[in-house]
C-alpha positions in Angstrom: 87.6 96.6 81.8 91.1 97.3 83.1 92.3 98.5 79.7 89.3 100.8 79.5 90.0 102.3 82.9 93.7 102.8 82.2 92.7 104.5 78.9 90.4 106.9 80.8 93.2 107.6 83.3 95.7 108.3 80.5 93.2 110.6 78.8 92.7 112.5 82.1 96.4 112.8 82.6 96.9 114.2 79.1 94.2 116.7 79.7 95.6 117.6 83.0 99.1 118.1 81.6 97.5 120.6 79.1 95.7 122.4 81.9 96.8 125.7 83.2 97.9 125.9 86.8 94.9 128.0 87.8 92.6 125.2 86.4 93.9 122.6 88.8 94.9 124.8 91.7 91.5 124.9 93.4 90.2 123.8 96.8 87.6 121.7 95.1 90.2 119.8 93.0 92.5 119.2 96.0 89.5 118.0 98.1 88.5 115.6 95.3 91.9 113.9 95.3 92.4 113.6 99.1 92.8 109.9 100.0 89.9 108.6 102.0 90.4 107.6 105.6 92.2 104.3 105.8 93.8 104.6 102.3 97.1 105.6 104.0 97.4 103.6 107.2 97.1 105.9 110.2 96.2 109.1 108.4 92.8 110.7 108.2 92.8 113.9 106.0 90.4 116.7 107.0 88.8 118.0 103.8 87.4 121.2 105.4 90.9 122.4 106.2 92.2 122.4 102.6 93.5 125.6 101.1 94.9 126.1 97.5 96.2 129.2 95.9 98.4 130.1 92.9 101.7 131.6 93.9 104.5 133.2 91.9 107.8 132.4 93.6 110.6 134.8 92.9 113.2 132.6 94.4 116.1 134.8 93.4 115.2 137.1 96.3 113.7 134.5 98.6 110.3 136.1 98.4 106.8 135.0 97.2 103.8 136.9 96.0 100.3 135.5 95.9 97.7 136.0 93.3 94.9 135.2 95.7 96.2 135.5 99.2 97.1 132.7 101.6 100.4 131.4 103.0 103.7 132.1 101.1 107.2 130.9 101.6 110.5 131.6 100.0 112.3 129.4 97.6 116.0 129.1 97.3 117.2 129.1 93.7 117.7 131.9 91.2 114.6 131.4 89.1 111.0 132.4 89.2 108.3 129.7 89.4 104.5 129.6 89.5 103.2 126.9 91.7 100.1 125.8 93.6 100.5 126.4 97.3 98.3 123.7 99.0 97.8 123.1 102.7 96.3 119.9 104.0 95.6 118.9 107.6 95.2 115.4 108.8 94.7 113.6 112.1 96.1 110.3 113.2 93.5 107.5 113.2 91.8 107.2 116.5 93.1 110.6 117.7 91.0 113.7 118.1 93.6 115.7 120.0 96.2 116.1 117.2 96.2 117.8 113.9 99.2 117.8 111.5 99.5 120.6 108.9 101.4 120.0 105.7 102.0 122.4 102.9 102.8 121.4 99.4 104.1 123.3 96.4 102.9 121.8 93.1 104.5 123.1 89.9 102.4 123.9 86.8 101.3 120.7 85.0 103.6 121.6 82.1 106.6 121.8 84.4 106.0 118.7 86.4 108.5 115.9 85.8 107.0 113.1 87.8 109.2 114.0 90.9 108.6 114.6 94.6 111.3 116.3 96.6 111.8 116.5 100.4 114.2 119.1 101.8 115.9 118.7 105.2 116.0 121.2 108.0 118.8 122.0 110.5 119.5 122.3 114.2 116.3 121.1 116.0 114.1 122.3 113.1 112.4 120.6 110.2 112.3 122.5 107.0 109.4 124.9 106.7 110.0 125.6 103.0 107.9 123.6 100.6 109.3 125.1 97.4 112.7 123.3 97.2 111.6 120.9 94.4 110.4 123.5 92.0 113.7 123.9 90.2 113.7 120.2 89.5 110.1 120.0 88.2 109.1 118.3 91.5 106.2 118.7 93.8 107.5 119.1 97.4 106.3 119.6 100.9 106.9 120.8 104.5 105.3 119.6 107.7 104.5 121.2 111.0 104.8 117.7 112.6 101.8 118.2 114.8 103.7 120.5 117.2 103.7 123.7 115.0 107.2 123.1 113.7 106.7 126.1 111.3 107.0 128.3 114.4 108.7 126.3 117.0 111.9 124.2 117.0 111.7 120.7 118.5 113.9 121.5 121.5 111.3 124.1 122.5 108.6 121.4 122.8 110.5 118.3 123.8 109.3 118.6 127.4 105.8 119.1 128.6 107.5 120.1 131.8 110.3 119.0 134.1 110.6 115.2 133.9 107.9 114.8 131.2 109.0 114.0 127.6 106.7 114.9 124.7 107.0 111.6 123.0 104.5 112.5 120.2 106.8 115.4 119.1 109.9 113.3 119.6 108.6 110.5 117.2 107.4 113.0 114.7 110.6 115.0 114.7 112.7 111.8 114.7 111.3 110.3 111.6 107.5 110.0 111.4 106.5 113.4 110.2 108.6 113.4 107.0 107.6 109.9 106.2 103.9 110.7 106.5 104.3 113.9 104.6 106.0 112.0 101.7 103.5 109.2 101.5 100.6 111.7 101.5 102.4 114.1 99.2 103.0 111.5 96.5 99.4 110.4 96.7 98.2 113.9 96.2 100.7 114.5 93.3 99.2 111.5 91.5 95.7 112.9 91.8 96.8 116.5 91.2 98.3 115.6 87.9 96.0 112.8 87.0 98.7 110.1 87.0 98.0 106.4 86.5 98.4 104.5 89.8 101.3 102.5 88.2 103.1 105.6 86.9 106.4 106.3 88.6 106.9 109.3 90.8 110.6 109.6 91.5 111.1 110.7 95.1 114.2 112.5 96.3 115.6 113.8 99.6 118.3 116.3 100.2 119.7 117.7 103.5 122.7 118.4 105.6 123.5 118.4 109.4 120.3 117.5 111.2 118.8 117.6 107.7 121.3 114.8 107.0 120.1 112.9 110.0 116.5 113.4 108.9 117.4 112.0 105.5 119.0 108.9 107.1 115.9 108.5 109.2 113.9 108.2 106.0 116.3 105.7 104.6 116.1 103.6 107.7 112.4 104.0 108.4 110.7 104.7 105.1 113.2 103.3 102.7 110.8 102.0 100.2 109.4 105.5 99.6 112.6 107.1 98.3 114.5 106.7 95.0 117.4 109.0 95.7 118.7 110.4 99.0 121.5 112.9 99.5 122.7 113.3 103.1 125.5 115.6 104.2 127.2 115.4 107.6 124.3 113.6 109.2 123.9 114.1 113.0 124.1 110.4 113.7 124.0 109.0 117.2 122.2 112.0 118.7 123.2 111.2 122.2 126.9 111.0 121.4 126.8 113.8 118.9 125.0 116.4 121.0 127.0 115.6 124.1 130.2 115.7 122.1 129.7 119.4 122.0 130.3 119.6 125.7 133.4 117.4 125.6 135.8 120.3 124.8 134.7 122.2 127.8 135.1 119.0 130.0 138.7 118.7 128.7 139.4 122.3 129.6 137.7 121.9 133.0 139.6 118.7 133.7 143.0 120.1 132.7 142.1 123.4 134.4 143.3 125.4 131.5 141.2 127.7 129.3 143.2 128.7 126.2 142.7 132.2 124.8 140.8 131.8 121.5 143.9 133.2 119.7 146.1 130.4 121.1 143.7 127.7 119.9 143.4 129.4 116.5 147.2 129.4 116.2 147.3 125.7 117.0 144.8 124.9 114.3 146.4 127.1 111.7 149.9 125.8 112.4 148.6 122.3 112.1 147.0 123.1 108.7 150.3 124.6 107.5 152.3 121.6 108.7 150.0 118.9 107.3 149.0 120.6 104.1 151.9 119.1 102.1 151.4 115.6 103.3 148.8 114.9 100.6 151.2 115.8 97.9 150.2 119.4 97.1 150.6 122.6 99.1 147.4 124.4 98.5 146.2 125.4 102.0 144.0 122.2 102.3 144.6 119.2 104.5 143.2 116.6 102.1 144.5 113.8 104.3 143.8 114.4 107.9 144.7 110.7 108.5 148.2 111.4 107.4 148.3 114.4 109.6 147.2 112.4 112.6 149.8 109.7 111.8 152.7 112.0 111.1 152.4 115.2 112.9 152.9 115.9 116.6 151.0 118.9 118.0 153.9 119.5 120.5 155.9 120.9 117.6 153.8 124.0 117.9 154.7 124.8 121.5 156.5 128.1 121.6 155.1 129.5 118.4 153.9 133.1 118.7 150.3 134.2 118.3 148.6 137.6 118.1 145.0 138.7 117.6 143.2 142.0 117.6 140.4 142.8 120.0 136.9 141.8 118.8 133.3 141.4 119.9 131.5 138.2 118.8 128.2 136.4 119.2 128.0 132.6 119.8 124.8 131.0 118.6 123.6 127.7 120.0 122.7 124.5 118.1 119.1 125.6 117.3 117.3 128.9 117.2 114.0 130.1 118.5 111.4 130.9 115.9 109.1 132.3 118.6 110.4 135.8 118.2 111.3 135.3 114.5 115.0 135.8 115.0 118.0 133.6 115.0 118.7 133.6 118.7 119.5 130.3 120.5 118.8 129.6 124.0 122.2 130.0 125.8 123.6 132.2 123.1 126.1 134.8 124.2 127.8 138.0 123.0 131.3 138.3 124.2 134.3 140.7 124.1 137.8 139.5 123.4 140.7 141.8 124.1 143.8 141.8 122.0 145.8 138.6 122.6 149.5 138.1 122.3 151.7 135.2 123.5 153.2 131.9 122.6 151.6 128.5 122.3 151.8 126.8 125.7 152.2 123.1 126.6 148.9 123.5 128.4 147.1 124.8 125.2 148.5 121.9 123.2 147.4 119.4 125.8 143.8 120.8 125.6 143.9 120.5 121.8 145.4 117.0 121.9 142.8 115.9 124.5 140.0 117.1 122.3 141.3 115.5 119.1 141.9 112.2 121.0 138.2 111.9 121.7 136.3 110.8 124.8 137.6 108.0 127.0 136.2 106.7 130.2 138.5 107.1 133.2 139.6 103.4 132.9 140.9 104.2 129.4 138.0 102.7 127.3 137.1 104.7 124.3 133.6 106.2 124.4 133.5 108.3 121.2 135.5 109.6 118.3 136.3 113.3 117.8 136.9 115.9 115.2 139.8 115.3 112.8 143.1 117.0 113.5 143.2 120.4 111.7 139.5 120.9 112.4 138.6 124.2 114.0 138.1 123.8 117.8 134.9 125.9 118.0 133.5 124.3 121.1 136.6 125.0 123.1 136.2 128.8 122.8 136.7 130.4 126.2 135.2 133.6 127.4 137.0 136.7 128.8 136.2 138.0 132.3 136.8 141.7 132.2 136.7 141.9 136.0 139.4 139.3 136.6 141.3 139.7 133.4 141.2 135.9 132.9 139.9 133.5 130.3 137.2 131.2 131.7 135.0 128.3 130.8 132.2 128.9 128.3 129.7 126.0 128.1 128.2 125.9 124.6 124.5 125.5 124.5 124.8 123.1 121.6 125.7 120.4 124.2 124.5 122.0 127.4 120.9 122.3 126.3 120.8 118.7 125.2 122.1 117.5 128.5 119.8 119.7 130.5 116.6 119.0 128.6 117.1 115.5 127.0 119.1 113.8 129.7 118.3 115.6 133.0 114.8 116.3 131.8 114.9 119.9 133.1 113.3 122.8 131.2 116.6 124.6 131.0 118.6 126.1 128.1 122.1 125.1 129.3 124.3 123.7 132.1 125.3 126.3 134.6 128.5 124.5 135.8 130.7 121.5 135.2 131.6 121.1 138.8 131.9 117.4 139.6 131.7 116.4 136.0 134.3 113.9 134.9 134.8 111.9 131.6 132.8 109.1 133.2 129.9 111.6 133.7 130.0 112.4 130.0 130.0 108.6 129.2 127.0 108.1 131.5 125.1 111.0 129.8 125.7 109.5 126.4 124.6 106.1 127.6 121.4 107.5 129.0 120.6 109.4 125.8 121.4 106.4 123.6 119.0 104.1 125.4 116.3 106.7 126.0 116.1 107.8 122.4 117.4 104.8 120.5 114.2 104.3 118.5 113.6 108.0 117.7 116.7 110.2 117.6 119.8 108.0 117.4 119.1 107.2 113.7 121.8 104.5 113.5 120.1 101.4 112.1 122.7 99.8 109.9 120.4 97.3 108.1 118.9 99.4 105.3 118.0 96.4 103.1 114.5 97.7 102.5 115.8 100.9 100.9 118.4 99.0 98.8 115.9 96.3 97.7 113.5 99.0 96.5 116.2 100.4 94.2 117.1 103.4 96.4 120.4 105.3 95.8 122.2 107.0 98.6 124.8 109.8 98.2 126.4 110.5 101.5 129.1 113.2 102.0 130.9 114.9 104.9 133.4 117.7 105.2 136.7 116.2 106.5 137.4 119.2 108.7 133.9 119.6 110.0 134.2 121.3 113.5 130.6 120.5 114.5 129.9 116.8 113.5 133.1 114.7 113.3 133.8 113.3 109.8 134.6 110.0 111.5 131.0 109.8 112.5 129.9 109.2 108.9 132.8 106.8 108.3 131.7 104.7 111.3 128.1 104.4 110.0 129.3 103.4 106.5 131.5 100.8 108.1 128.5 99.5 110.1 126.3 99.2 107.0 129.1 97.4 105.2 129.6 94.9 108.1 125.9 94.3 108.7 124.6 94.0 105.2 127.6 92.1 103.6 129.0 90.1 106.5 130.2 87.2 104.3 131.9 89.2 101.6 135.5 90.3 101.6 136.2 94.0 101.6 136.6 94.3 97.9 133.4 92.5 97.0 131.4 94.3 99.8 132.6 97.7 98.6 131.7 96.9 95.0 128.2 95.9 96.1 127.8 99.0 98.2 129.0 101.3 95.5 126.0 100.2 93.3 123.6 102.0 95.7 125.4 103.6 98.6 128.4 106.0 98.0 130.2 107.9 100.6 132.6 110.8 100.0 134.8 112.9 102.3 135.2 116.5 101.2 138.8 117.6 101.7 139.2 120.6 104.0 135.5 121.3 104.1 133.7 122.5 107.2 130.2 121.9 108.4 127.9 121.7 105.4 129.9 124.2 103.5 133.3 125.5 102.6 135.9 126.3 105.2 137.4 129.8 105.6 140.5 128.2 107.0 141.0 125.8 104.1 140.1 126.9 100.6 139.1 123.4 99.4 136.5 122.0 97.0 132.8 121.6 97.6 130.2 119.7 95.6 127.9 121.9 93.6 125.4 119.7 91.7 124.6 116.7 93.9 120.9 116.7 92.8 121.8 116.6 89.1 124.1 113.7 89.8 121.4 111.9 91.8 118.7 112.4 89.2 121.0 111.1 86.5 121.8 108.0 88.6 118.2 107.3 89.5 116.4 108.1 86.3 119.1 107.3 83.7 121.2 104.7 85.4 124.4 106.8 85.3 126.2 105.6 88.4 128.9 108.0 89.6 132.3 106.8 90.6 133.7 110.1 91.7 132.0 113.2 93.1 132.2 116.5 91.2 133.4 119.4 93.4 134.6 123.0 92.7 137.2 125.1 94.6 135.5 128.4 95.4 138.4 130.4 96.8 142.2 130.6 97.1 144.9 130.1 94.5 143.0 127.2 92.9 139.5 128.9 92.7 137.4 127.5 89.9 139.3 124.2 89.8 137.1 121.1 89.4 138.1 118.1 91.5 136.6 114.7 91.1 136.6 113.5 94.6 137.5 109.9 95.7 134.8 107.5 96.8 135.5 106.1 100.3 137.5 104.2 101.3 139.9 105.5 98.6 141.8 108.6 99.6 143.3 111.4 97.5 147.1 111.6 97.0 148.3 114.4 94.7 150.9 113.2 92.1 151.4 116.7 90.8 149.9 120.2 91.3 147.4 119.3 88.6 146.2 115.7 89.4 145.6 113.4 92.3 145.2 109.7 92.5 142.6 107.8 94.5 144.6 105.3 96.6 143.9 102.8 99.3 146.1 103.0 102.4 145.4 100.4 105.0 147.1 102.3 107.9 145.2 105.5 107.1 141.9 103.7 106.8 142.6 102.0 110.2 143.0 105.5 111.7 139.4 106.1 110.8 138.2 102.9 112.5 136.9 102.9 116.0 135.4 100.6 118.6 133.6 102.0 121.7 134.2 99.5 124.5 133.0 102.1 127.1 129.5 101.1 126.1 128.0 97.6 126.6 125.6 98.2 123.7 126.5 98.3 120.0 127.2 101.8 118.8 126.6 101.6 115.0 
């Protein structure tokens, strides 16, 4: 009987593969494949809310056109695809006051390669684009998370009102919405294409910044559902990371010096120039910020001249409001900067050094790590007061909004002042956030055995000169996983085990989720191709392919070192991957300011 049923399923799958997209892209077909209530624990699909339409996605221009009306969304690659745009609504079991809308993009049966793809968002937003998997022959999805995430970012709905946290939205944004979307999406894909229940659907995730955190949330919470996960610069430790954005302002406020932006830029650029050769090649890239930290003293820059022309600029916050369909963050400002001329002061260097040193409690205990030396000091940008002719404190909304809304529980977009704020205040804020959101937003569980045991592969990367999320944040998580999952193995054996399924790479000179205008270094271009080859063909990478996009070495391919090995150029044409105990130690931190483990 089982053989007969499998034969019928195989026959249906063959027929479905030969079907045109219009044959299967119908409301009736999607309704027929909806899992019944209880099939997926906690999810009750609503058949009457199903929509299905054939779309032609011209992803080269980020536009879509529909053959039959309905919802469209842009792609992101340079090819055109036809796909079935499906929306499904479900309620959580036992709930009548919540509806979650998910939209899926199913490629034509002839283009489907038994893959499901999940793309990450950014800032406080989940991705609203369900077409990211089309170029890989994958079905893919996007979810409104139950709080209309297609039109609102999470920070807009985190509070019901002053003092009242929206925990439903917090859990959904934290990890639950993407997990549910993936489980439901894979079930729908099996039915849509007539797959045998035992037939493999390879499931991939890709994202950077909060998209990286979202990916790690899936590894940590839904690990058995994913085969390959690519995470860039994950926003680990939400409390520490978000409040870190206010740290630069607190340093300036504490030292009572607000450097002109041109002075800070000079400090950064002079540091890059001085530390560039330490890695063995002078190419405008600090490939070894650890050597810079160990061998360069910022005080050497004191007295160097700086000069910048006048300019007008806009500073955007961490997230952006979709309510008015424009990229405008709460707390964003447009500012004028006059022409700046002077020499680097001891006070300016003290501010930069204080920021690079990282947050310490007033008793000297370290609370958090900071950006690598030679990273741009974006959060320390001061604002010019035309009335007084002075540079003044500018509190970035990236940190201020988190403290106001998530810590103080006030429906406010930023802090108005830092009066009375000390380093201990910042530690207390971090401690509050860490405990309040430990099971939702922190995303730091180091035991990811379930993901590893299911055969999952994790490719994790981080720009070494990231000015938003410190590169050391990723190093610290990798170290935590190594320590927790392989406590009885020596370093060599533990790293060998990890490399079989979890590989981490620092990208020399790179900024936040992209190349760095200050350092023309390499950046990985084909991570998904590498991941698919690893998962589906067993081709395990040992180095990460990256391409230099600008500067004197534009077009050069660099095979990047897998952590903890570090690059050291032996000539202008080649570098070696070396292990340097002192350098690795410079990336290793403990946080005694907290009485709770910070993984």
